[in-house]
C-alpha positions as CSV (number, residue, x, y, z in Angstrom):
1,M,0.0,0.0,0.0
2,S,1.4,3.4,-0.9
3,E,2.1,6.2,1.6
4,E,-0.7,8.2,0.0
5,N,-3.2,5.4,0.5
6,Q,-2.1,4.9,4.1
7,L,-3.2,8.4,4.8
8,D,-6.6,8.2,3.2
9,P,-9.3,9.3,5.8
10,V,-11.4,6.9,7.8
11,T,-15.0,6.9,6.5
12,G,-18.3,5.7,7.7
13,A,-17.8,2.6,5.5
14,H,-14.8,1.7,7.6
15,L,-16.7,2.0,10.8
16,K,-19.6,-0.2,9.5
17,E,-17.0,-2.7,8.2
18,W,-15.5,-2.9,11.7
19,G,-18.9,-3.5,13.3
20,H,-20.1,-0.1,14.4
21,R,-23.8,0.6,13.7
22,P,-24.7,4.0,12.1
23,G,-26.2,6.5,14.5
24,P,-25.7,9.9,16.2
25,Q,-22.4,8.6,17.6
26,F,-20.8,8.3,14.1
27,P,-19.5,11.9,13.8
28,A,-17.6,11.8,17.1
29,L,-16.1,8.4,16.2
30,L,-15.0,9.6,12.7
31,A,-13.5,12.7,14.3
32,R,-11.4,10.6,16.7
33,A,-10.4,8.1,14.1
34,N,-9.2,10.8,11.7
35,A,-7.3,12.6,14.5
36,L,-5.4,9.3,15.0
37,R,-5.0,9.1,11.2
38,A,-3.5,12.5,11.1
39,E,-0.9,11.4,13.7
40,G,0.1,8.6,11.4
41,F,-1.8,5.6,12.9
42,G,-2.8,2.8,10.5
43,L,-6.3,1.4,10.1
44,V,-5.6,-1.7,12.1
45,K,-4.5,0.4,15.1
46,I,-7.4,2.8,14.8
47,R,-9.8,-0.1,14.6
48,Q,-8.4,-1.5,17.8
49,V,-8.7,1.8,19.6
50,L,-12.3,2.2,18.6
51,E,-13.3,-1.5,19.1
52,P,-14.5,-1.1,22.8
53,E,-17.1,1.3,21.6
54,I,-18.8,-1.1,19.2
55,P,-22.3,-1.6,20.7
56,P,-23.4,-5.1,21.6
57,P,-25.7,-6.8,19.1
58,P,-29.3,-5.7,19.5
59,V,-31.6,-7.9,21.4
60,T,-34.1,-9.1,18.8
61,Q,-37.8,-9.6,19.5
62,S,-39.6,-12.4,17.9
63,L,-43.3,-12.6,17.1
64,R,-45.4,-14.2,19.8
65,P,-46.6,-17.7,19.1
66,A,-49.9,-17.8,17.2
67,G,-52.9,-17.7,19.6
68,E,-50.9,-16.8,22.7
69,L,-52.5,-13.4,23.1
70,A,-56.3,-13.1,22.6
71,F,-58.2,-10.0,21.6
72,H,-61.7,-8.8,22.5
73,A,-64.4,-9.0,19.7
74,N,-67.3,-6.6,20.0
75,I,-69.0,-7.6,16.7
76,D,-71.6,-9.9,15.4
77,A,-72.4,-11.2,11.9
78,E,-76.0,-11.3,10.7
79,A,-75.6,-12.0,7.0
80,P,-73.1,-14.0,4.7
81,D,-71.2,-10.8,3.8
82,E,-70.8,-9.9,7.4
83,T,-69.7,-13.4,8.3
84,L,-66.9,-13.3,5.7
85,N,-65.9,-9.8,6.8
86,V,-65.7,-10.8,10.5
87,E,-63.7,-13.9,9.6
88,K,-61.1,-11.7,7.8
89,V,-61.0,-9.2,10.6
90,R,-60.4,-12.0,13.2
91,E,-57.7,-13.4,11.0
92,T,-55.8,-10.1,10.7
93,M,-56.2,-9.3,14.4
94,A,-54.9,-12.7,15.4
95,Q,-51.7,-12.0,13.4
96,L,-51.5,-8.4,14.9
97,M,-51.6,-9.9,18.4
98,R,-48.3,-11.6,17.6
99,V,-46.4,-8.3,17.4
100,P,-44.1,-8.3,20.4
101,T,-45.0,-4.8,21.7
102,I,-48.8,-5.5,21.7
103,E,-50.4,-6.3,25.0
104,A,-54.1,-6.1,24.2
105,G,-56.4,-5.7,21.3
106,A,-60.1,-5.2,20.4
107,I,-62.4,-4.9,17.4
108,M,-65.5,-2.7,17.2
109,P,-68.9,-3.4,15.5
110,D,-67.8,-1.5,12.4
111,A,-64.6,-3.4,11.9
112,C,-63.4,-4.3,8.4
113,P,-60.0,-5.3,6.9
114,A,-57.6,-2.5,5.8
115,G,-54.6,-4.2,4.2
116,P,-52.6,-7.4,4.2
117,V,-53.2,-10.0,6.9
118,G,-51.7,-8.7,10.1
119,T,-52.6,-5.1,9.5
120,I,-54.8,-3.4,12.1
121,P,-58.3,-3.3,10.7
122,V,-60.6,-0.3,10.6
123,G,-62.5,-0.5,13.9
124,G,-59.4,-2.0,15.6
125,V,-57.6,-1.1,18.8
126,A,-54.1,-2.2,19.8
127,A,-52.4,-1.3,23.1
128,A,-48.6,-1.3,22.9
129,R,-45.9,-1.2,25.6
130,N,-43.3,1.6,25.0
131,A,-44.0,1.7,21.3
132,I,-45.7,4.0,18.8
133,H,-46.7,2.2,15.6
134,P,-47.2,4.7,12.8
135,G,-48.9,2.1,10.6
136,M,-51.6,1.7,13.3
137,H,-52.8,5.2,13.0
138,S,-52.3,5.3,9.2
139,A,-51.4,8.2,6.9
140,D,-54.7,9.9,7.8
141,I,-53.5,10.8,11.3
142,C,-56.2,12.3,13.5
143,C,-59.0,11.6,11.1
144,S,-61.8,13.2,13.2
145,V,-65.3,14.7,13.5
146,M,-66.4,18.0,14.9
147,I,-70.0,19.3,15.5
148,S,-71.1,22.9,16.0
149,D,-74.6,23.8,17.3
150,L,-75.8,26.7,15.0
151,G,-79.1,27.2,16.6
152,D,-82.3,28.1,14.8
153,V,-81.1,28.7,11.3
154,D,-82.1,27.5,7.9
155,P,-80.2,24.2,7.2
156,K,-80.2,24.9,3.4
157,A,-78.5,28.2,4.1
158,V,-75.9,26.5,6.2
159,L,-75.2,23.8,3.5
160,D,-75.0,26.5,0.7
161,A,-72.7,28.6,2.8
162,A,-70.5,25.6,3.7
163,Q,-70.3,24.6,0.0
164,G,-68.9,28.0,-0.8
165,V,-66.4,27.8,2.1
166,T,-64.9,24.3,2.4
167,H,-62.6,22.6,-0.1
168,F,-62.6,18.9,-1.1
169,G,-60.3,17.0,-3.4
170,P,-56.6,16.2,-3.4
171,G,-53.9,18.8,-2.8
172,G,-54.3,22.2,-1.1
173,R,-56.1,25.4,-1.9
174,P,-55.0,27.2,-5.1
175,K,-52.7,30.1,-5.0
176,G,-54.5,33.3,-3.9
177,A,-57.0,31.3,-1.9
178,V,-54.8,29.9,0.9
179,W,-56.1,30.4,4.4
180,G,-52.9,29.7,6.3
181,A,-52.7,27.8,9.6
182,P,-52.7,29.6,13.0
183,V,-49.2,31.2,13.3
184,E,-48.5,29.6,16.7
185,I,-49.2,26.1,15.4
186,A,-47.2,26.6,12.2
187,A,-44.3,28.0,14.3
188,A,-44.3,25.0,16.6
189,M,-44.4,22.6,13.7
190,R,-41.2,24.2,12.2
191,E,-39.4,23.2,15.4
192,N,-40.2,19.4,15.4
193,P,-38.0,17.2,13.3
194,F,-41.0,15.2,12.1
195,T,-43.0,18.3,11.0
196,A,-40.2,20.7,10.0
197,G,-39.6,19.5,6.4
198,E,-39.9,22.1,3.6
199,K,-42.7,20.2,1.9
200,T,-44.6,19.7,5.1
201,T,-44.2,23.4,6.0
202,R,-45.8,24.4,2.7
203,M,-48.7,22.0,3.3
204,V,-49.3,23.3,6.8
205,D,-50.6,26.5,5.2
206,S,-51.8,25.4,1.8
207,H,-53.9,22.4,3.1
208,F,-55.4,24.4,5.9
209,G,-59.2,24.8,5.3
210,T,-59.4,21.6,3.2
211,Q,-61.1,18.2,3.8
212,G,-59.6,15.9,1.3
213,D,-61.3,13.1,-0.6
214,G,-62.8,9.6,-0.1
215,N,-65.3,9.3,2.7
216,H,-64.7,12.8,4.2
217,F,-67.8,15.0,4.3
218,L,-69.6,18.1,5.7
219,F,-73.0,17.2,7.1
220,V,-75.9,19.4,8.2
221,G,-78.7,18.1,10.3
222,R,-81.0,18.8,13.2
223,S,-80.8,17.7,16.8
224,R,-83.6,15.4,17.7
225,A,-83.3,16.5,21.3
226,T,-83.3,20.3,20.8
227,G,-84.5,20.9,17.3
228,R,-81.4,23.1,16.7
229,V,-79.4,22.9,13.5
230,A,-75.9,21.4,13.6
231,M,-73.0,21.0,11.3
232,V,-70.6,18.1,11.4
233,T,-67.3,17.8,9.5
234,H,-65.2,14.7,8.9
235,H,-61.5,14.9,7.8
236,G,-58.0,14.2,9.0
237,S,-54.7,16.0,8.9
238,R,-54.3,16.1,5.2
239,G,-50.8,16.5,3.7
240,P,-49.0,17.5,6.9
241,G,-50.3,14.3,8.6
242,A,-49.3,12.2,5.6
243,M,-45.8,13.6,5.7
244,V,-45.4,12.9,9.4
245,Y,-46.6,9.3,8.9
246,K,-44.1,8.8,6.1
247,A,-41.2,10.1,8.2
248,G,-42.4,8.1,11.2
249,M,-42.6,4.9,9.1
250,A,-39.0,5.4,7.9
251,V,-37.8,5.6,11.5
252,A,-40.0,2.6,12.6
253,E,-38.7,0.5,9.7
254,R,-35.1,1.1,10.7
255,V,-36.0,-0.1,14.2
256,R,-37.9,-3.1,12.9
257,A,-35.1,-4.2,10.6
258,E,-32.7,-4.1,13.5
259,I,-34.6,-5.6,16.5
260,S,-37.6,-7.4,15.1
261,P,-37.2,-8.4,11.5
262,E,-40.0,-11.0,11.8
263,T,-42.5,-8.3,12.4
264,P,-44.4,-7.3,9.3
265,K,-43.3,-3.9,7.9
266,Q,-46.8,-2.3,8.5
267,N,-46.4,-3.0,12.2
268,A,-43.0,-1.4,12.7
269,W,-42.6,0.8,15.7
270,I,-40.7,3.7,17.3
271,P,-39.7,3.0,20.9
272,A,-41.5,5.7,22.9
273,D,-38.7,6.2,25.4
274,T,-36.1,7.3,22.8
275,E,-35.4,10.8,21.5
276,E,-37.1,9.9,18.3
277,G,-40.1,8.4,20.1
278,R,-40.5,11.6,22.2
279,D,-40.2,13.8,19.1
280,Y,-42.8,11.6,17.2
281,W,-45.2,11.8,20.1
282,A,-44.8,15.6,20.2
283,A,-45.4,15.6,16.4
284,L,-48.6,13.7,16.8
285,Q,-49.9,16.4,19.3
286,L,-49.0,19.1,16.8
287,I,-50.9,17.3,14.0
288,R,-53.8,17.0,16.4
289,A,-53.7,20.8,17.1
290,W,-53.5,21.5,13.4
291,T,-56.5,19.3,12.6
292,K,-58.7,20.7,15.3
293,A,-57.9,24.2,14.1
294,N,-58.8,23.1,10.6
295,H,-62.2,21.9,11.6
296,E,-62.8,25.1,13.6
297,A,-61.8,27.3,10.7
298,I,-64.2,25.6,8.3
299,H,-67.0,25.7,10.9
300,D,-66.5,29.4,11.8
301,R,-66.4,30.6,8.2
302,A,-69.4,28.5,7.2
303,A,-71.4,29.8,10.2
304,A,-70.4,33.4,9.4
305,A,-71.4,33.0,5.8
306,A,-74.8,31.6,6.8
307,G,-75.4,34.3,9.3
308,A,-75.4,31.8,12.2
309,E,-73.6,31.8,15.6
310,V,-71.9,28.9,17.1
311,A,-73.5,28.1,20.4
312,D,-71.6,24.9,21.3
313,R,-69.0,22.7,19.8
314,F,-67.0,19.5,20.5
315,W,-64.9,17.0,18.5
316,N,-63.1,13.7,18.7
317,E,-60.5,11.9,16.7
318,H,-60.7,8.2,15.6
319,N,-57.3,7.6,13.9
320,F,-54.9,8.4,16.7
321,V,-52.7,7.2,19.5
322,F,-53.6,7.7,23.2
323,E,-51.4,7.2,26.2
324,R,-53.1,5.5,29.2
325,D,-51.8,3.6,32.2
326,G,-48.4,3.3,30.7
327,L,-49.6,1.9,27.3
328,Y,-50.0,3.5,23.9
329,Y,-53.5,2.8,22.6
330,H,-53.7,2.9,18.8
331,G,-57.2,3.4,17.5
332,K,-57.7,2.8,13.8
333,G,-61.2,4.0,13.1
334,A,-62.1,3.6,16.7
335,T,-63.2,6.4,19.1
336,P,-61.9,6.9,22.6
337,A,-64.8,6.4,25.1
338,W,-63.3,7.5,28.4
339,G,-63.8,11.0,29.7
340,S,-60.1,12.0,30.1
341,Y,-58.6,10.8,26.9
342,A,-57.5,14.3,26.1
343,A,-57.5,17.7,27.9
344,D,-60.3,19.0,25.6
345,A,-62.5,15.9,26.0
346,T,-66.1,16.8,26.9
347,G,-67.4,13.3,27.7
348,L,-69.3,13.3,24.4
349,T,-68.2,11.9,21.1
350,L,-69.7,11.4,17.6
351,I,-70.5,8.3,15.5
352,P,-71.6,9.1,12.0
353,L,-73.3,6.2,10.2
354,N,-74.1,7.1,6.6
355,M,-75.4,10.1,4.7
356,A,-79.0,8.9,5.1
357,Q,-78.8,8.1,8.8
358,P,-78.3,10.3,11.9
359,V,-75.0,11.2,13.4
360,L,-75.0,9.7,16.9
361,V,-74.0,11.8,19.9
362,V,-72.8,9.4,22.6
363,K,-71.3,9.2,26.0
364,G,-68.6,6.6,26.2
365,K,-68.8,3.8,28.7
366,D,-65.1,2.9,28.9
367,A,-65.9,-0.7,28.3
368,K,-63.1,-3.1,29.3
369,S,-64.1,-5.5,26.4
370,A,-63.3,-2.6,24.0
371,L,-60.2,-1.3,25.8
372,G,-62.2,1.9,26.4
373,F,-63.2,2.6,22.8
374,S,-66.4,2.7,20.8
375,P,-67.0,2.6,17.0
376,H,-66.3,5.5,14.7
377,G,-69.0,4.8,12.1
378,A,-70.8,2.0,10.2
379,G,-67.8,0.4,8.4
380,R,-68.0,-1.7,5.3
381,N,-68.5,-5.4,4.5
382,F,-66.9,-5.3,1.1
383,S,-64.7,-3.0,-1.0
384,R,-65.8,0.1,-3.0
385,S,-65.3,-1.8,-6.3
386,E,-67.3,-4.7,-5.1
387,H,-70.2,-2.4,-4.2
388,K,-70.1,-0.8,-7.6
389,R,-70.2,-4.3,-9.2
390,R,-73.2,-5.3,-7.2
391,M,-75.2,-2.3,-8.4
392,G,-75.7,-4.1,-11.7
393,G,-77.4,-1.9,-14.2
394,M,-78.5,0.8,-11.7
395,T,-76.7,4.1,-12.3
396,P,-75.1,6.1,-9.4
397,D,-77.7,8.8,-9.9
398,Q,-80.6,6.3,-9.7
399,A,-79.1,4.7,-6.6
400,L,-78.6,8.1,-4.9
401,K,-82.2,9.1,-5.5
402,A,-83.5,5.7,-4.2
403,E,-81.3,5.7,-1.1
404,T,-81.5,9.4,0.0
405,E,-85.0,10.5,-0.9
406,G,-85.8,13.9,0.6
407,L,-82.2,14.7,1.5
408,D,-79.9,17.3,0.0
409,V,-76.9,15.3,-0.9
410,R,-74.1,16.9,-3.0
411,F,-70.9,15.6,-4.3
412,H,-67.8,17.9,-4.6
413,A,-67.1,17.2,-8.3
414,G,-70.8,17.0,-9.3
415,S,-70.7,13.3,-10.2
416,V,-72.1,10.7,-7.7
417,D,-69.6,8.4,-6.1
418,A,-71.6,5.3,-5.7
419,S,-69.1,3.8,-3.2
420,E,-70.2,6.4,-0.6
421,L,-73.9,5.7,-0.8
422,P,-75.6,4.2,2.2
423,S,-75.8,0.7,0.6
424,S,-72.0,0.6,0.5
425,Y,-71.8,0.6,4.3
426,K,-72.9,-1.9,7.0
427,N,-76.4,-1.9,8.2
428,A,-76.7,1.2,10.5
429,D,-79.3,-0.3,12.7
430,A,-77.2,-3.4,13.3
431,V,-74.2,-1.3,14.3
432,V,-76.3,0.7,16.7
433,A,-77.8,-2.5,18.2
434,Q,-74.3,-3.9,18.8
435,I,-73.1,-0.6,20.4
436,G,-75.9,-1.3,23.0
437,A,-75.4,-5.0,23.2
438,Y,-71.7,-4.7,24.0
439,G,-72.1,-1.7,26.3
440,L,-69.8,0.5,24.3
441,A,-71.6,3.8,24.5
442,E,-74.8,5.5,25.5
443,I,-76.7,7.4,22.8
444,V,-77.8,10.8,24.1
445,D,-78.9,12.5,20.9
446,Y,-79.4,11.9,17.1
447,I,-78.5,14.6,14.5
448,D,-81.1,13.8,11.8
449,P,-79.8,14.5,8.3
450,Y,-80.9,17.5,6.2
451,G,-78.1,17.0,3.7
452,C,-74.3,16.8,3.2
453,I,-71.4,17.4,0.8
454,M,-69.4,14.3,0.1
455,A,-65.8,14.3,-1.1
456,G,-66.0,11.0,-3.0
457,D,-63.3,9.6,-5.3
458,I,-64.3,11.5,-8.4
459,P,-61.4,13.8,-9.5
460,P,-62.2,17.5,-9.0
461,F,-63.0,19.6,-12.0
462,W,-59.6,21.2,-12.3
463,Q,-58.0,17.8,-12.8
464,K,-60.6,16.9,-15.5
465,K,-59.8,20.1,-17.2
466,K,-56.1,19.4,-17.3
467,R,-56.8,16.0,-19.0
C-alpha cells in the first residue's frame, strides 16, 4: 500500500465494516479516528482503539406464538357478507396480536379489513408497551369529526354557505385562496424534526381549510333532542399528517429491521422512550392541534357565511394514539370512550353512520371489552369496487335518488360516487344495536340529516380540465 493510500481518511464505510452501527455517535467516532489518522496511525491500530465502543448486538424480539394473546371482539355477523368480513377481521387481528410490543387488542362493531393480513383493521384497537406504531394510525392521522350547534337557522342556508367555504379533493387550496394555519401552530411545527420539512411546512398553510377526498364530508342536520341545526365535518390532517406518517414509518422501519425483522413492515414501531419516540409523540400532538384548528376554521367561516352563531362545539379523533396507564392505545377507526382521553375531551363523542342516517351523539362507557373505545361509524362489509359491481345496471344517480330520498346530498365534483352511498356501508341499525349489546356507549342524541357534501373519489373539476 502506498504512503498516500495509508493516509486516506477513515470513513463511515470503515466504521460499518468494523462492526459499528450507524447513529448519532458516528460523527464523534469519525473525528477521533481521523485525528489518529493525522498522527500517522494505521487502520488496524485505529480499529483496535475504537473497538471497545462497538455496541453489543441488539436484542431481537420475535413474534409471539400464534394464539398466545387473545383479543376482544365486540362484533356480530348477521348475513353472509358480514360473516366473511368478520372472519377476515379476526384473521388479521390474530396476526396483529403476535407483534411483540402489543399487550391487548379489540375490534368494534364497524370493523373491516384494511390491508394485508396482520394489518390493524378499521375498527381496531391495539395497546402497545413503550411503542408507537405509525402504521396503526395510518397516513390519515387524526381523522376526526367536529360538531357545531348553529341554533335556529335554515339548514339549506348552512349547507349552501359551507359549500362555498370548504374545499374537497386532493392537494391544497389554489394560490391566492390559501387560508394559512394559525401562526403559533405553524411555528411549533417548524421546530419538530417530524414536521419541519420544507414540503410539510408548505402544506401546513396550503392544506389548511381543506377536507380531502374519499369518505370525508360536511353534514348538516337537526338535533332530535333540541331541534337546533348542527354542522358536522369529517376529515384528517391532510398533507401534513401524511408527511409525518411517512417520516415516522421510515424511523420505525429502521428499528424493525434491527430488532424485530420477523414483524411485518406495516407493524414497525418507534420506541417511545427514545429521543425519536418523544419527538414523534410531540409531532402527533402538533398534528392534532392543526387538525382541530382546521375543523374550527371551516365551521367558523361557514357559520359566518350563513349568518349563524356557534352556540356549542366539540370534537373527537378516531385515527390516533392515546397514552393511558403506561400503554399506547392505537385506535384505527375507533373512538376513545373514556372521559379523560384528552385535555379538551367533553365526555361526548360522535359516531356518523351514513349520509341517510343520523350522526349519533354518545357518552362513552369505557368498556373493558373494547379497551375503552367505541365505533367510529358504520364500516364496510366489502370494497368500493365490489359495491359498484353489485349495483348491476343501476346508475349512481338512480341509486342516490333511491337511497337518499328527501335529502340534499351533494358531491364535490358533481358526479355521484356510488361507493359512498348508504348501501356501501354496513347496516346502520345493526351497528347501533351492537353498540348497545356490547355496552360500548350511551346514545344521548341523534342529529337527523338534512343533507351533506361528500368528497368521494371523483377527480375534481380542475384535474378533469387538465386532462
